[in-house]
Every structure is written in C-alpha cells, then in structure tokens.
C-alpha positions, -999 to +999 in steps of 0.1 A: +000+000+000+012+035-009+003+062+016+006+100+021+004+110+057+002+146+070+008+157+106-003+192+115+007+215+144+001+252+149+034+263+135+047+233+116+032+209+090+050+177+080+042+153+052+056+117+046+052+095+016+053+057+023+057+029-003+047-004+014+056+011+048+090+024+037+096+062+040+106+076+006+098+113+009+095+138+037+088+175+038+084+202+064+068+236+062+068+262+089+042+289+093+071+314+088+100+309+064+080+289+037+095+283+003+093+310-023+099+286-052+073+292-079+063+326-066+062+356-089+074+391-080+075+425-097+112+433-091+136+462-097+171+458-110+195+472-085+229+461-100+241+448-133+274+428-133+288+425-168+317+404-156+293+378-143+267+382-170+241+386-142+221+411-122+207+416-087+170+422-085+152+436-055+121+415-049+114+427-014+133+400+005+162+404+029+187+395+001+185+406-035+177+379-060+202+367-086+192+367-123+216+351-148+217+362-185+205+327-196+173+334-176+166+366-195+168+350-230+139+334-248+127+303-229+128+282-261+165+272-267+161+272-305+149+308-304+179+321-285+207+340-303+237+319-313+260+342-295+249+352-259+243+390-257+259+410-229+237+414-199+239+452-202+220+450-235+191+433-217+189+449-183+196+483-168+196+496-132+161+507-122+144+486-147+112+468-134+103+433-145+084+402-135+106+374-122+098+340-108+118+323-080+134+290-092+157+284-062+152+295-026+178+316-007+204+291+004+232+299+029+244+334+022+230+335-014+198+352-024+171+335-043+177+327-080+151+341-103+141+337-139+120+353-166+111+319-180+077+318-163+059+285-156+027+278-138+021+242-128-014+227-127-026+192-120-023+180-156-001+205-173+025+232-169+017+265-185+045+287-199+032+319-214+060+326-239+079+293-243+063+284-277+068+246-275+051+215-264+065+188-241+051+155-228+064+138-196+090+112-203+073+090-178+045+085-203+062+058-224+034+046-247+041+063-281+005+065-292-005+082-259+024+106-262+013+116-297-023+120-286-014+143-258+010+163-279-016+168-306-042+178-280-018+203-265-011+218-299-049+223-303-053+239-269-024+263-268-027+299-280-001+321-297+034+317-282+022+297-252+042+266-242+028+236-225+042+205-207+018+177-203+023+160-169+024+122-161-011+122-145-026+134-178-022+100-192-056+087-203-074+119-194-102+134-215-098+165-237-122+184-214-100+177-184-069+191-200-087+220-215-101+230-181-066+228-164-049+249-191-077+275-192-075+280-154-037+285-156-041+309-185-066+329-164-041+329-135-014+343-158-038+371-169-045+379-133-008+381-125-004+405-155-031+428-141-015+428-107+019+437-122+004+468-139-010+481-106+018+471-082+049+492-073+081+472-073+091+453-053+059+434-049+046+398-046+023+390-075+016+353-069+026+328-043+025+291-051+003+267-031+011+256+004+033+225+009+004+202+015-016+215-015+015+214-037+023+178-028-013+167-032-014+184-067+019+168-077+020+135-060-015+124-050-025+101-079-043+068-084-010+051-073-016+065-038-040+042-020-046+064+011-041+100+023-042+104+061-044+138+079-046+142+116-062+177+115-099+182+105-094+217+092-066+207+069-086+176+059-115+198+047-091+220+027-075+190+010-109+174+002-121+206-014-089+210-034-089+174-046-126+177-055-117+205-079-095+183-101-103+146-095-134+139-074-128+101-076-098+105-054-117+121-025-128+087-010-091+079-004-087+109+020-093+101+057-089+118+090-066+101+115-082+099+150-062+072+169-046+082+202-012+069+190+006+098+172+003+094+134+040+095+127+047+070+155+021+046+142+037+045+108+073+045+121+082+078+104+103+089+134+123+057+135+129+057+098+140+094+098+164+087+126+181+060+105+179+078+072+199+109+084+227+090+100+262+094+084+264+056+083+232+039+071+229+001+071+216-021+043+194-051+051+221-075+039+246-062+064+264-039+041+264-001+048+267+033+032+287+063+044+275+098+035+297+128+034+286+163+022+306+194+011+294+226-004+304+212-038+290+177-038+277+147-019+298+115-017+284+081-008+308+051-001+295+016-004+309-012+019+301-049+023+302-046+061+288-078+077+275-092+045+296-123+035+272-134+007+280-164-015+312-182-021+316-161-053+333-128-043+322-110-075+286-121-069+287-109-033+300-075-044+274-072-072+245-080-049+257-055-023+261-028-050+226-037-064+210-033-030+230-001-024+218+014-057+182+010-046+188+024-011+209+053-024+181+064-048+156+062-019+177+082+005+187+109-020+150+115-026+142+113+012+171+136+022+162+159-008+198+161-018+206+183-048+236+190-070+264+166-078+264+132-061+294+108-064+289+071-054+320+049-047+305+014-053+326-016-045+348-025-075+333-049-099+352-069-126+322-078-148+310-052-173+275-067-173+273-060-135+283-024-141+256-020-167+230-035-144+239-011-116+233+019-139+200+004-150+189-002-114+197+034-105+179+048-135+148+026-127+147+037-090+154+074-097+125+076-122+103+075-091+117+108-080+096+138-089+127+160-089+148+159-121+176+134-118+203+122-142+225+091-139+256+104-157+274+071-155+308+057-145+338+081-144+373+070-155+381+064-119+353+039-116+330+062-096+293+067-103+282+103-111+246+114-105+230+149-106+197+160-090+181+194-094+187+216-063+156+237-056+152+243-019+169+238+014+175+201+021+154+184+047+185+176+067+194+213+070+159+220+083+161+193+110+198+196+120+225+222+123+263+218+122+279+209+155+302+237+167+322+213+189+335+192+159+335+222+135+309+207+111+318+170+110+287+163+130+252+176+133+229+185+162+191+191+164+180+225+150+154+247+166+129+234+141+136+198+153+128+209+188+095+222+175+088+188+160+092+164+189+069+140+171+095+135+144+129+136+161+138+139+197 
C-alpha cells in the first residue's frame, strides 16, 4: 500500500510518503519561512554585473535575488541567439520586470530568479512565452504521447508553451482544457496585478506545501491519504474535488490516540535515514559525506559475507546499495552533484545493471535526476536538481564542537518532537 500522511501542528506541518511502509519522501513547512519557489514578483534591477553576466534584483526580500543572463533570454532554446548577448544590453539599473523564483535563498546567497515563467497545474505546466510542447518522459506509450502532444497543440494559443504531466495519461480533452484554461486565467490575473503594483511586490505565491504535494504526488497510485487535522482535511478534500473527485474517497482523518508518525514508524525511519552511516538489510552499509560542492556516498560490504563467489557478493551488495541510495537521495532531498563509490566490480554486465537499477529507481523521483554514468576512476556520477533547502538542514545544524563534521538538532527539530527527539 502506498500512503501519504500529513501531521499538523500550529506552527509546523509535515508530510511523509510511504511505499509499502518504507519512507521515501519527507517534507516540512513552517508557518514562517516557507519556500518561495514558484512565486512571482515584480522586481527592480539594483545592480548589473557585466563580468558575471548577471544582475541583482530587489524583490522585497532580505537579500536581493540573482538573475543570470540565460534566464533573460527566450525560454525556447532554439529561439535564443547563437551568441549570448551582454547582460547590459538586456537589463539596466532601475528597470522593473516580473521574475519567478526558481531556487530559494540558500546559505548566504539570495534566491535565484528567472523570466522563464511557468505555472504548474494538475495535468499541465503553462509557460506563457515558451512556444513549445513537451510531454512527460514517464509517459512511455508512443500512441498516448502523440495523442497528448496533438491535444496540447490544439489547446495552446499564440506563443504559449505547455508541458503535459504524467497524471494526464488517459485523461479526456475536457479535463486538460479546463486545467490549461485555469492556468491561462491565472497568468492574466498576474499581469493585471503587475500593472498596478509598485516594485518590489509579490504578485503570486505558489500553493502551500500540502496542496502542492497533493497536486503533484496524489494520484491513483496512492491508496490512502491520512491527515490528523480536521481543518486541513477539509481544505484538501475541497482541493482534490476541484481536479479529481474520484480520489476524494481515499482521503481520511486520523483519530487514533497513538501519534500518526509514531504509528507509521516515520520517526524511526527518519532517525536511521539521516545518520552518516546507514545500514543495508544485507549487512552492508553506506557512508554519506557532504561538502558545499557535492555529496559523496561510499558503499561497503560490512557484515555481508554473501555467497562463495566474491564477484557475486560484491554485485548483490552494490545492487541493494543502488536502490537504497536512490531512496535516500529522494528522502534527504539532496541536490547537486552526487558521487557514489561502489565496491569495485570486474564484470561489465554487472556495471551496466547497476546503472539500469539506478535509472529505474530514480524515475520514481519527482525532482529531475540524471544518472551520468561511470567516471574514468570507476565512480558513479549522478545529478539531482537543487531547488530548496535540504530536509537535513531544516532538521539539523552543524555541530560547533567538531567544526561541522557532525550535526545536532536544530530549533525546528525541537518544534517537531513527534519526528525527532
């Protein structure tokens, strides 16, 4: 059984996604300090940096947002100039423009923004000026891909761009049309607000964490959605009713006296998932190390002695490790470059199968991932889009005693005693 479970407190909301009892995704949202990703602002250019081909934009936050030249060009790659123009020909100090947050403020850096606007709906992503059609790669049947692409071509207007999402598979024309039209109306509303507002100003904020995850992840593959707060339950029921009424009967309120996250072992699984050393069921283990530049995972056989064939033992350990690494990358919400040091294998077939297993497991991840492949040094290189602060950084902070080689509970963790004590 696949389940989404939501635990609500006055200042903090947490969501966990379980696949057959195993925790695969976890998210936290505070009443203050929520993500700005997806939000649109009317900003004002405060500094143009020719040497960096970038500009700083005041969007009304503590730190100015960062806008690269690439994010000022046409959103369709084929319509961009062959030679990148200087940023000074595109932007000037004092200029006002609409920008959308694509990455939250992380560390000492301000948010990263773009003029490649996109508004996600349940079945599609609306891009007002992108002028192209895309269909989710997770829809593999060619006839269905062609049907959806043709449908999108019929429904788009002018220079609009559309990406058809995975959940649109098998849906009727009327369903997609309603989704796209509502996004088109939203964009028009944002345009009206921009004309009236004085920069810097917030024009549109994306949905709350729960609504966003319900929109993006609550599908017919999810058997049950449990919420331990009646007010939140009613909001979610109303939201789901607006796009897929048939899913409403899968939403239930949790009333048992045992805390929701204790009942489904979320706390225990989180405790294990965020350790530097994580054990595999076979007796092998993984060691996780993180720097500002990348994340490194080391695979070890540990207590696993396996079969009499050493190569087979190594392969089976690596195969299990590949599955667990994909799960924990998703659960920890790790972004950027990830290097995995698998145990050395002599057989090329085994190396190919490790790549295939990683690709299969990472297709479950809603965040864009890429299995780059084996490096010349025999390391596995992966990338995962970095969008917002990692869950680990929300729950823990660096330990001052060991100068960052360990972590201690953050103030947020203390606000979430149900999750981590």
